[in-house]
C-alpha positions in Angstrom: 43.9 -36.4 21.6 40.5 -37.4 23.1 37.7 -34.8 23.3 35.2 -34.8 26.1 31.6 -35.5 24.9 29.3 -32.5 25.0 26.8 -32.2 27.8 23.0 -32.5 27.3 22.6 -28.7 27.9 25.2 -28.0 25.2 23.4 -30.4 22.8 20.1 -28.7 23.4 21.6 -25.2 22.9 23.1 -26.4 19.6 19.8 -27.9 18.4 17.8 -24.8 19.5 20.2 -22.5 17.7 19.8 -24.6 14.5 16.0 -24.5 14.7 16.1 -20.7 15.3 18.4 -20.3 12.2 16.1 -22.4 10.0 13.0 -20.4 11.1 14.8 -17.1 10.5 15.7 -18.2 7.0 12.1 -19.3 6.3 10.9 -15.9 7.5 13.4 -14.1 5.3 12.3 -16.3 2.3 8.7 -15.4 3.1 9.5 -11.7 3.1 11.4 -11.9 -0.2 8.5 -13.8 -1.9 6.0 -11.2 -0.5 8.0 -8.3 -1.9 8.4 -10.0 -5.3 4.7 -10.8 -5.4 3.7 -7.1 -4.7 6.2 -5.8 -7.3 4.9 -8.2 -9.9 1.3 -7.2 -9.1 2.2 -3.5 -9.6 3.9 -4.3 -12.9 0.9 -6.3 -14.1 -1.4 -3.4 -13.3 0.8 -1.0 -15.2 1.1 -3.3 -18.3 -2.6 -4.2 -18.3 -3.8 -0.6 -18.1 -2.8 0.4 -21.7 -4.4 -2.8 -23.1 -7.7 -2.0 -21.4 -7.7 1.5 -22.9 -7.2 0.2 -26.4 -9.9 -2.4 -25.8 -12.4 0.3 -25.0 -12.7 1.4 -28.6 -14.0 -2.0 -30.0 -16.3 -2.3 -27.0 -18.1 0.8 -28.2 -19.0 -1.0 -31.4 -20.3 -4.1 -29.5 -23.7 -2.7 -28.6 -24.7 -2.6 -32.3 -23.8 -6.3 -32.5 -25.8 -7.0 -29.4 -29.0 -5.9 -31.0 -29.1 -9.0 -33.1 -31.8 -11.5 -32.1 -30.7 -14.0 -29.6 -31.7 -17.6 -30.5 -33.7 -19.5 -27.9 -32.1 -22.5 -26.2 -34.2 -25.7 -26.3 -34.4 -27.1 -22.7 -35.1 -30.8 -22.3 -35.5 -32.0 -18.8 -33.6 -29.1 -17.1 -34.9 -25.9 -15.5 -33.8 -22.5 -16.5 -31.6 -22.2 -13.4 -29.8 -25.4 -14.2 -29.3 -24.4 -17.8 -27.9 -21.1 -16.7 -25.5 -22.9 -14.4 -24.4 -25.2 -17.3 -23.8 -22.2 -19.6 -21.8 -20.4 -16.9 -19.7 -23.5 -16.2 -19.0 -24.1 -19.9 -18.1 -20.4 -20.4 -15.7 -20.5 -17.4 -14.0 -23.8 -18.2 -13.4 -22.9 -21.8 -12.5 -19.3 -21.2 -14.9 -18.1 -23.9 -17.2 -15.2 -22.9 -20.8 -16.2 -22.6 -21.9 -13.7 -25.3 -19.7 -15.5 -27.8 -21.1 -19.0 -27.1 -24.2 -20.3 -28.9 -26.3 -23.0 -27.1 -28.9 -24.7 -29.3 -30.2 -27.2 -26.7 -29.5 -28.5 -23.2 -30.7 -32.0 -22.4 -30.6 -33.9 -19.1 -28.9 -37.2 -19.5 
């Protein structure tokens, strides 16, 4: 039994319906990801809140430690602004808070 070939209009309708289905599935996937992202954000806020409350007690003792004399950084060939940038970058890249780092000297190479 021989089937007649489909017309150009039928082929365009089939292709268009396929494209519409793909975009609908992409939109559905986007919606699912957005909902999951918001749910995870809410969960992270609720789990991080008790930790920040317990961290407040040691933070009260920190001002006493901050009264210790801060050693001066020896700058060789760099301005104070450049040295501050270097310190901030090192702190950010290592993940160590700036008040826990000790810089003895910064020299231009």
